[in-house]
C-alpha distance (Angstrom), angle and dihedral (degrees) to the residues before:
residue distance angle dihedral
X1 . . .
X2 3.83 . .
X3 3.99 88.0 .
X4 3.79 91.5 54.4
X5 3.83 88.5 47.0
X6 3.85 91.7 48.5
X7 3.86 91.9 53.3
X8 3.93 90.5 47.4
X9 3.71 89.3 53.5
X10 3.73 94.4 52.8
X11 3.76 90.5 47.6
X12 3.82 96.4 47.3
X13 3.84 102.0 33.5
X14 3.78 94.8 35.7
X15 3.89 89.1 54.0
X16 3.71 99.5 56.1
X17 3.90 144.5 -0.7
X18 3.73 132.0 172.7
X19 3.83 89.6 -154.2
X20 3.76 134.6 -168.6
X21 3.71 98.9 -61.7
X22 3.83 96.3 58.5
X23 3.85 91.7 47.2
X24 3.86 88.2 47.0
X25 3.79 93.6 60.8
X26 3.78 91.5 49.8
X27 3.82 89.6 47.6
X28 3.87 91.1 50.7
X29 3.79 92.5 54.6
X30 3.79 88.9 56.8
X31 3.66 91.4 44.2
X32 3.89 96.0 62.4
X33 3.84 105.4 114.6
X34 3.70 126.5 -135.6
X35 3.78 118.4 -133.4
X36 3.81 119.2 -125.1
X37 3.78 113.7 -129.6
X38 3.81 95.5 -126.8
X39 3.86 114.3 102.8
X40 3.77 89.6 -149.6
X41 2.97 130.8 90.6
X42 3.70 104.6 27.1
X43 3.88 113.3 -99.6
X44 3.76 117.5 -85.4
X45 3.70 130.4 -123.5
X46 3.74 114.8 -133.5
X47 3.77 115.4 -153.2
X48 3.82 117.6 -162.7
X49 3.81 112.5 -79.8
X50 3.86 94.0 -3.9
X51 3.68 136.1 103.1
X52 3.73 121.4 -102.4
X53 3.82 116.4 -69.9
X54 3.80 118.1 -151.3
X55 3.77 113.0 -116.0
X56 3.77 115.1 -103.1
X57 3.77 134.2 -163.6
X58 3.80 107.6 41.9
X59 3.71 111.8 76.0
X60 3.87 95.2 169.8
X61 3.73 122.3 119.4
X62 3.90 115.9 -82.4
X63 3.59 118.5 -97.3
X64 3.87 115.3 -82.9
X65 3.78 113.6 -91.1
X66 3.83 96.9 -104.3
X67 3.82 92.4 50.7
X68 3.75 92.4 41.8
X69 3.86 88.9 53.5
X70 3.63 91.7 53.1
X71 3.78 93.4 48.0
X72 3.87 87.7 50.7
X73 3.67 88.9 52.5
X74 3.78 96.8 50.9
X75 3.85 90.1 48.1
X76 3.66 92.4 52.2
X77 3.80 91.8 47.9
X78 3.88 87.0 49.9
X79 3.83 89.4 55.4
X80 3.62 92.8 48.8
X81 3.80 91.4 48.6
X82 3.87 88.8 52.5
X83 3.71 90.2 52.5
X84 3.80 89.5 55.7
X85 3.84 90.8 47.2
X86 3.90 92.8 -110.3
X87 3.81 93.9 135.7
X88 3.84 98.2 160.9
X89 3.84 90.3 53.1
X90 3.84 88.8 49.2
X91 3.83 89.4 50.3
X92 3.79 91.5 51.2
X93 3.87 92.9 50.7
X94 3.76 93.4 45.4
X95 3.80 90.4 50.6
X96 3.67 88.2 56.7
X97 3.73 90.1 52.5
X98 3.73 94.8 50.9
X99 3.81 92.8 46.2
X100 3.94 89.5 55.5
X101 3.77 93.3 42.9
X102 3.94 111.3 20.5
X103 3.75 94.0 167.7
X104 3.74 96.2 61.5
X105 3.84 109.8 107.5
X106 3.83 95.4 -165.1
X107 3.88 92.5 54.4
X108 3.95 89.8 46.0
X109 3.75 90.5 49.1
X110 3.84 92.7 46.9
X111 3.74 90.5 51.3
X112 3.77 93.8 46.5
X113 3.88 92.5 50.8
X114 3.85 91.0 46.4
X115 3.86 89.2 51.8
X116 3.71 91.6 49.1
X117 3.85 90.8 52.6
X118 3.73 91.2 49.4
X119 3.87 91.8 49.5
X120 3.71 89.0 47.6
X121 3.68 88.2 61.9
X122 3.72 97.0 43.7
X123 3.88 96.2 45.4
X124 3.78 89.5 71.4
X125 3.89 94.6 48.8
X126 3.63 118.5 125.3
X127 3.65 86.6 -132.7
X128 3.81 112.4 91.9
X129 3.72 95.0 -152.9
X130 3.73 91.9 55.2
X131 3.78 91.3 55.1
X132 3.71 89.5 52.3
X133 3.86 91.7 49.6
X134 3.80 88.5 51.9
X135 3.72 91.4 59.4
X136 3.63 91.5 48.4
X137 3.75 92.4 50.2
X138 3.75 94.2 60.3
X139 3.93 96.3 42.8
X140 3.91 90.6 113.9
X141 3.90 106.8 19.4
X142 3.90 91.0 103.2
X143 3.95 88.4 69.4
X144 3.77 90.7 67.7
X145 3.83 97.5 45.7
X146 3.87 132.9 79.6
X147 3.66 144.1 -161.6
X148 3.90 120.6 -17.6
X149 3.78 90.6 -9.1
X150 3.80 89.1 58.7
X151 3.76 92.1 45.1
X152 3.82 92.6 50.4
X153 3.71 92.7 50.2
X154 3.75 94.4 44.2
X155 3.88 90.4 52.7
X156 3.85 89.7 50.8
X157 3.65 94.0 48.8
X158 3.70 93.7 47.8
X159 3.76 90.5 53.4
X160 3.78 91.3 50.0
X161 3.91 87.5 53.7
X162 3.83 93.3 46.6
X163 3.78 90.1 51.7
X164 3.74 93.8 49.8
X165 3.75 94.4 50.3
X166 3.81 90.4 47.3
X167 3.86 93.3 47.7
X168 3.82 95.4 40.6
X169 3.94 90.9 101.1
X170 3.75 96.7 35.4
X171 3.95 119.3 126.9
X172 3.76 115.9 -118.1
X173 3.81 131.8 -155.5
X174 3.68 134.4 155.7
X175 3.74 155.7 134.5
X176 3.92 136.5 -117.4
X177 3.78 91.9 -66.0
X178 3.83 110.0 32.1
X179 3.81 137.7 33.5
X180 3.94 111.2 -153.4
X181 3.80 114.0 -153.8
X182 3.80 123.6 -175.3
X183 3.83 146.8 145.0
X184 3.67 106.4 -84.1
X185 3.73 91.4 -155.2
X186 3.93 92.9 62.1
X187 3.80 109.2 101.8
X188 3.81 117.4 -108.5
X189 3.77 100.1 12.2
X190 3.81 100.8 102.0
X191 3.63 92.6 50.5
X192 3.81 92.1 47.5
X193 3.84 99.2 45.7
X194 3.73 95.5 97.4
X195 3.74 93.7 47.7
X196 3.78 90.5 51.9
X197 3.77 92.7 52.1
X198 3.68 90.0 48.9
X199 3.89 91.9 51.8
X200 3.76 88.7 51.5
X201 3.79 93.5 46.8
X202 3.86 90.0 51.2
X203 3.76 92.5 49.3
X204 3.78 90.7 46.1
X205 3.77 95.4 50.8
X206 3.88 89.1 46.8
X207 3.83 95.1 49.2
X208 3.81 91.2 43.3
X209 3.88 91.8 54.0
X210 3.63 92.8 41.9
X211 3.80 98.3 46.0
X212 3.79 93.2 37.0
X213 3.93 95.7 -124.6
X214 3.88 136.4 84.0
X215 3.95 101.6 -152.7
X216 3.81 97.2 173.9
X217 3.72 94.4 61.5
X218 3.91 105.5 122.3
X219 3.78 95.3 8.0
X220 3.76 121.0 69.9
X221 3.91 120.0 -141.6
X222 3.78 118.0 -134.1
X223 3.76 118.5 -128.6
X224 3.82 115.8 -171.5
X225 3.77 123.7 -168.9
X226 3.77 119.7 -155.7
X227 3.74 140.9 179.4
X228 3.77 110.3 -97.4
X229 3.87 88.9 -110.5
X230 3.82 92.3 53.3
X231 3.72 96.4 44.0
X232 3.79 89.3 54.8
X233 3.85 94.6 49.3
X234 3.79 96.2 41.7
X235 3.85 98.1 44.2
X236 3.86 98.4 34.2
X237 3.89 86.5 -132.3
X238 3.78 122.2 133.1
X239 3.69 127.8 -105.9
X240 3.85 90.7 -96.4
X241 3.89 90.9 66.6
X242 3.86 112.5 111.2
X243 3.72 92.8 -171.1
X244 3.89 147.6 -31.6
X245 3.84 138.3 -143.4
X246 3.76 122.8 -152.6
X247 3.68 99.0 152.6
X248 3.89 86.7 -55.9
X249 3.71 126.0 65.6
X250 3.80 108.9 -121.3
X251 3.81 122.0 -171.0
X252 3.76 134.1 176.5
X253 3.78 112.2 -134.5
X254 3.77 122.4 -163.7
X255 3.82 120.6 -130.0
X256 3.68 108.2 -83.0
X257 3.86 99.6 43.5
X258 3.80 131.7 -97.4
X259 3.70 127.2 7.8
X260 3.82 138.0 -164.9
X261 3.82 94.6 -90.2
X262 3.75 97.6 56.3
X263 3.71 97.7 83.8
X264 3.71 92.8 63.6
X265 3.76 92.3 42.5
X266 3.84 91.2 54.2
X267 3.73 93.2 47.8
X268 3.79 93.6 48.2
X269 3.76 94.4 50.2
X270 3.78 92.3 42.3
X271 3.89 89.1 53.5
X272 3.75 88.1 57.6
X273 3.90 88.2 55.5
X274 3.78 88.4 53.7
X275 3.87 90.6 49.6
X276 3.73 92.2 44.0
X277 3.94 93.6 52.2
X278 3.99 95.6 36.7
X279 3.81 102.0 37.5
X280 3.71 104.6 58.3
X281 3.91 96.9 -115.4
X282 3.96 90.5 -79.6
X283 3.87 100.6 89.4
X284 3.84 107.4 140.6
X285 3.89 112.0 -120.3
X286 3.79 94.7 -115.8
X287 3.76 89.5 59.6
X288 3.73 96.0 38.4
X289 3.85 95.6 47.8
X290 3.79 93.4 34.4
X291 3.86 93.0 53.0
X292 3.95 91.2 44.4
X293 3.79 89.9 55.7
X294 3.83 93.1 42.9
X295 3.79 91.4 53.7
X296 3.89 96.3 46.5
X297 3.84 89.6 91.6
X298 3.74 126.3 45.7
X299 3.77 87.0 -127.8
X300 3.83 132.2 31.6
X301 3.81 107.2 -76.6
X302 3.72 95.8 -132.7
X303 3.85 95.3 177.4
X304 3.79 89.2 57.6
X305 3.85 91.5 46.2
X306 3.76 88.5 52.3
X307 3.79 91.5 50.0
X308 3.79 92.1 48.5
X309 3.86 89.9 50.2
X310 3.74 93.6 50.8
X311 3.84 91.9 49.9
X312 3.67 91.7 51.6
X313 3.73 100.0 43.7
X314 3.68 96.7 99.2
X315 3.86 101.6 22.6
X316 3.67 129.3 107.2
X317 3.85 110.2 -86.4
X318 3.86 113.3 -133.8
X319 3.83 126.3 -142.7
X320 3.64 112.4 -99.0
X321 3.89 92.9 -127.9
X322 3.90 85.2 59.7
X323 3.83 89.8 66.1
X324 3.77 97.8 54.8
X325 3.78 94.6 94.3
X326 3.84 130.8 54.1
X327 3.76 111.1 -52.8
X328 3.72 93.4 -135.0
X329 3.96 87.7 69.2
X330 3.80 85.0 68.6
X331 3.69 88.9 85.1
X332 3.78 110.6 -150.2
X333 3.77 122.4 64.5
X334 3.81 96.0 -123.6
X335 3.79 89.1 58.7
X336 3.84 90.8 46.7
X337 3.94 91.2 49.3
X338 3.78 91.5 51.5
X339 3.78 93.1 46.5
X340 3.77 92.9 56.9
X341 3.84 94.6 41.5
X342 3.80 94.4 47.1
X343 3.92 93.1 43.3
X344 3.87 86.8 55.1
X345 3.81 92.1 47.2
X346 3.88 91.4 45.0
X347 3.72 94.1 55.1
X348 3.88 91.5 46.4
X349 3.93 87.9 49.8
X350 3.73 92.2 51.2
X351 3.78 95.0 44.8
X352 3.88 91.5 47.6
X353 3.91 96.4 44.5
X354 3.82 102.6 32.4
X355 3.87 104.0 20.6
X356 3.77 132.6 -97.4
X357 3.85 90.3 -99.3
X358 3.89 87.0 66.8
X359 3.82 90.4 55.0
X360 3.79 92.5 51.5
X361 3.77 90.6 48.6
X362 3.86 88.7 55.1
X363 3.76 89.7 50.3
X364 3.92 90.0 51.3
X365 3.90 92.8 47.5
X366 3.76 95.5 92.1
X367 3.80 93.6 57.9
X368 3.84 88.3 54.9
X369 3.89 93.1 53.6
X370 3.78 93.2 -108.6
X371 3.79 137.4 105.1
X372 3.82 128.1 -103.2
X373 3.75 85.8 -124.3
X374 3.81 95.8 54.9
X375 3.90 88.5 48.4
X376 3.76 89.2 53.1
X377 3.82 95.0 48.2
X378 3.77 92.1 46.7
X379 3.89 98.3 50.5
X380 3.94 97.1 35.0
X381 3.84 102.1 29.9
X382 3.64 103.3 -128.2
X383 3.78 137.4 67.4
X384 3.75 123.1 -73.2
X385 3.83 91.5 -127.9
X386 3.76 87.1 64.8
X387 3.82 88.6 62.4
X388 3.81 89.4 44.2
X389 3.75 90.7 54.3
X390 3.85 90.8 44.8
X391 3.85 88.6 57.3
X392 3.85 89.1 49.2
X393 3.60 92.0 53.6
X394 3.78 93.4 44.5
X395 3.77 91.0 53.1
X396 3.70 104.2 36.7
X397 3.89 98.3 30.6
X398 3.85 93.7 -133.3
């Protein structure tokens, strides 16, 4: 049983992860602080998980009421712009705020977090100049941050810089949808680049027709190939990982070029890109990872589904709500293995019993500002947890 579960973990976890950087950008959005309208006392800086800490450093009198009112208005406009995804506009407004009141730590922190969010989008651009601009944008943001928040952002920026340095001499090729970057000294990759692009195009066309949307039109997606050693170092993932998506598809390639497993890896990571662009950035992990595994094969992999079901027959069954966040947070490997396997099984179950179109509607829910659970109940007429329990009874016979 444990052997089967271990193999499933490698297949599922190795084929796709939204790792820390993706979560960080979401967390930063939630971390932007709202200013209180009172001019006294000075605004507070909120560190993650901590009580408010009084601002330090600027002992000057607070801004006059009229100027303070304008600053508060700009800050609120910036928060509203962030909610709409208009990050450059938010940065412009927050820069005005900081210019008017440079000693306000909340304003400085808000600006820093907005700049990190914008850099996080630019760092995955297929345009090399944008990636360089992203690193320049975050040159001084750490000065405005504190504690765990500062450490998390610092680690992310350091990883961006390490990648930029490692990829500086990479060769690039591509088409209207994908930019492929790789180490030209690695054996077999130059000869394989056109084949890789064809594989990506085929999967993209298939997914677009199946899902009813082609989200990469007008904005190319980066695909970066690394040696296994570089992949582990630059992503922080173990040797078992077959790929990762953090706005860029990242895949380790063995010396000698492509191998038989690569098609499934590329399809899995590309499905994460579809979910990222069509799901509004709030897709629960059970849906994101389950759908990615479901789409790895052109047809449902029934042998894999049978193996997952057998592996979970006598295992503890998690609550669906516990699988909304990143599976790595579940702690122990057995729980993570079950999460990947059951997520795949649940998506297959929903598609078979309620239709693949419903599954795709669940994926699109976040972009419409609603939850996957509410979409299910509206369309089917009962709670999604009922279907979750039905799957448990079908698999475990209890």
